N, C-alpha and C positions, 0 to 999 in steps of 0.2 A: 581437467578443466573444471573450475568452480562454476556451478549454476547460480543464478541469482533471481531474487524477487525484490523489486523496488516499488514501494508505495509512495506516491506523491499525494499528500493530503492537505486539505485547507487548514485543518488543525489536527494535532495528534489526538487520536481517539484511544481510550482505554489504556492508559499507562502514563504517558509523559505529560499530557496537558488536557485538562477538561475545563469547560467553561460552565459555570452555573451548577446547580444541583442535579440537573437532568442528565441521565446516562442512557444512551440508546441501548436498551436491553438486547436488541438484536445483534449488537456488536460486542457483547461481552466475551464472545469466543475469540475475537481477533487477536488480542495480545497473547493469550495462552497458545493459540494455534501457531502464531509466528514464532514464539519461543520454542515450541516443540519441533517445528520445521528446522530451525537453526540447530537444535541439539541432535536431532535424529536423522538428518539428511545431509547431503553435501551442498545444500543451498545456503548461500549468503543472503541474509535478509537486511534490507535497508528501508528506513522510513524517513521521509522528508516532509516537514511541515512548512507550508507557505509563510506562516507568521514568524517562524524561527529561522528558516533557511531559504529565503527567496532566491539566493544565488544558485541553488541546486535546480530550481525550476528554469532559470535562465540558461543554465549550462546544458540542459537536456533539450535539444532542438525540437524533438517531437512533442514534448509536453508544452514547451513554450509556444509552438505554432498552434496547438490545440487550444490553449488558453487565449491566444490572440484572436482566434476565429470565433470561439464559443464562450469565452469567459470562464469564470470560476466554477460554473456549474459542471464542468467536465471532471472536476475533482470528486472523489479520489481517482487517480489513474494507477493501474497496476501493470507493471512491466515484468515479464518473465523471460529470462535469457535474452534481453534486449528487444523483445517484441511486446507491444501493447496488447494486453489480454482483456482488460476490463476498464470501462470509462464510466464515471458518474455514480458508481455504486461499488461497495466492497465485494470481493469474491466471497462466495459461500464456503463453508468447510469442505463441501464436496468438490468445489472448484480448486481449492488449495490442494486437496488430495490428488486431483487429476494433474495439476501442474507438477507436483513433487513426487508422487508415488508414496507419500507418507501414509502409514497405517494408523488410523485413529482408534 
């Protein structure tokens, strides 16, 4: 069985889409960490941007309900193997390690 990490983001960070010249330096690890997880583990990694793929947010009932109740501030939402693990902030490298067993 394939394990999965799915990130639902307000905008893509560190890779696909950035707005303005400001880069959140705390998140510079995110793209490389997700790439390493995908290359070195049996985890499938998906990222969905609200501005690019709103249909993915509608299709995921848990994310849709969270957003209906609490608004966009719940983003990012991190789902690991179908269970919500983190809301409103990106997981740390240590958390990704605990989710996946990846050796950094």
